[in-house]
C-alpha positions in Angstrom: 6.6 -30.8 5.5 9.2 -28.3 6.7 8.4 -24.6 7.4 10.4 -23.4 4.4 8.7 -25.9 2.0 5.3 -24.9 3.5 6.1 -21.3 2.7 7.3 -22.2 -0.8 4.2 -24.3 -1.4 1.9 -21.5 -0.2 3.9 -18.9 -2.3 3.3 -21.0 -5.4 -0.4 -21.4 -4.8 -0.9 -17.8 -3.7 1.0 -16.4 -6.7 -1.4 -18.0 -9.1 -4.5 -17.1 -7.0 -3.6 -13.4 -6.6 -2.7 -13.3 -10.3 -6.3 -14.2 -11.1 -7.3 -11.1 -9.1 -5.0 -8.9 -11.3 -2.4 -8.5 -8.5 1.1 -9.8 -7.8 2.4 -11.6 -4.8 4.7 -9.4 -2.7 5.4 -11.8 0.3 4.2 -14.7 2.3 4.9 -15.4 6.0 3.7 -18.1 8.3 3.9 -17.4 12.0 3.0 -19.8 14.8 0.3 -18.4 17.1 -0.5 -20.9 19.9 -2.2 -24.0 18.3 -2.8 -22.3 15.0 -0.7 -20.4 12.5 -1.1 -16.9 10.9 -0.6 -16.9 7.2 0.1 -13.4 6.0 0.0 -12.7 2.2 0.9 -9.3 0.9 -0.2 -8.4 -2.6 0.6 -5.4 -4.8 -0.3 -4.0 -8.2 1.6 -5.3 -11.2 4.5 -3.4 -12.7 2.5 -1.4 -15.2 -0.1 -0.1 -12.7 0.1 3.0 -10.6 -1.7 4.2 -7.4 -2.8 2.1 -4.5 -4.2 -1.4 -4.4 -8.0 -1.2 -4.4 -9.7 -2.9 -1.5 -12.0 -4.8 -3.9 -8.9 -6.3 -5.4 -7.5 -7.3 -2.0 -10.8 -8.9 -1.2 -10.9 -10.8 -4.5 -7.3 -12.0 -3.9 -8.2 -13.1 -0.3 -11.1 -15.2 -1.6 -9.0 -16.7 -4.4 -6.1 -17.6 -2.0 -8.5 -19.0 0.5 -10.2 -21.2 -2.1 -6.9 -22.4 -3.5 -5.6 -23.3 0.0 -8.8 -25.1 0.8 -8.2 -27.3 -2.3 -4.5 -28.0 -1.4 -2.8 -30.0 1.4 0.0 -27.4 1.6 -1.1 -26.0 5.0 -1.6 -29.4 6.5 -4.4 -30.2 8.9 -3.8 -27.7 11.6 -5.8 -24.5 11.7 -4.6 -21.2 10.4 -5.8 -17.6 10.0 -5.4 -16.1 6.6 -4.6 -12.4 6.4 -4.3 -10.7 2.9 -3.2 -7.1 2.7 -1.4 -4.6 0.5 1.9 -3.1 1.5 1.8 -0.1 3.8 3.3 3.3 3.2 6.3 2.2 5.3 7.2 -0.7 3.0 10.8 -0.6 1.8 11.4 0.4 -1.8 13.4 -2.6 -3.1 12.0 -3.3 -6.6 11.9 -1.0 -9.6 8.1 -1.1 -9.5 8.1 0.1 -5.9 10.2 3.1 -7.0 8.0 3.8 -10.0 4.9 3.9 -7.8 6.6 6.3 -5.4 7.2 9.0 -8.0 6.4 12.4 -6.6 6.9 11.3 -3.0 9.6 12.3 -0.6 12.1 9.4 -0.2 15.2 8.5 1.7 17.8 6.0 0.6 21.2 4.8 1.6 23.3 4.5 -1.5 25.8 1.8 -2.2 28.7 4.1 -1.3 27.2 4.9 2.1 25.8 8.3 1.3 22.3 9.0 2.4 20.1 10.8 -0.2 16.8 12.3 0.8 14.5 14.3 -1.5 11.6 14.2 -4.0 11.6 11.2 -6.3 11.2 12.8 -9.7 11.4 9.8 -12.0 12.2 6.1 -12.4 13.2 4.4 -15.6 15.4 1.5 -16.9 18.6 3.3 -15.9 17.6 4.1 -12.3 15.9 7.0 -10.4 16.2 10.8 -10.2 15.9 12.2 -6.7 15.9 16.1 -6.5 17.8 16.3 -9.8 20.4 13.7 -8.8 20.4 10.6 -11.1 21.0 7.3 -9.2 21.7 4.1 -11.2 20.0 0.9 -10.0 23.3 -0.7 -9.0 24.1 2.2 -6.6 20.6 2.4 -5.2 20.0 0.8 -1.8 16.8 0.1 0.0 14.7 3.2 0.1 11.7 4.4 2.2 8.9 6.8 1.5 9.0 9.6 4.1 5.6 10.4 5.5 4.4 13.9 4.7 1.6 15.5 6.5 1.4 18.4 4.0 2.4 17.4 0.5 3.3 20.3 -1.9 0.7 19.0 -4.5 -2.1 18.9 -1.9 -4.7 21.7 -2.0 -4.0 24.4 0.5 -6.6 25.4 3.2 -7.5 28.6 1.3 -8.6 26.5 -1.7 -11.0 24.5 0.3 -14.5 25.8 0.8 -15.7 26.5 4.3 -19.1 25.2 5.4 -21.1 28.3 4.5 -24.2 29.2 6.4 -26.6 29.8 3.5 -29.3 31.4 5.6 -28.9 35.1 6.4 -29.9 35.1 10.0 -27.3 35.1 12.8 -28.4 32.0 14.5 -25.6 30.2 16.5 -24.4 27.0 14.7 -27.8 26.8 13.0 -29.3 25.5 16.2 -32.3 27.8 15.7 -35.0 27.6 13.0 -34.0 28.9 9.6 -36.2 31.2 7.6 -38.1 28.3 6.0 -39.0 26.9 9.4 -36.6 23.9 9.2 -33.9 23.3 11.8 -30.4 22.3 10.8 -28.6 20.1 13.2 
């Protein structure tokens, strides 16, 4: 069996297996690693879902793919390591579902005419996306990336977070001394 037919065979088996876990198959790669191979399966949420892929779903998909591969000759007799994961934040935005899931995030994309557009992804629909008020049709949209933000505008600010309040009224240092009730906080 050739490498491409092996990947195609695994892709067919994995697609059905991850579907049973409520996910979709994003990609399959098989990489030689000494005497064994590493089979990487990337899964994602279906088109109508939002948010991140729950780890429980990734675990269920991993078990389903493993069981399906055990029942199939597609990987041959040589050993392999199965890795099932969800796409990371740095995954390219190539499908409409990727763009829908990135709504509200800061994105950067090279358009079909060579311009680079960077800004907040406001919406995504059947016609294309809107980035900082600029509508971009699907046929002009290139591969995009989510820009990593350490301080998102919709995140709570530090003032809104409660500090760890020392509820006893004595001035002990870091609560290392006994409180009024005789207990010691550590």
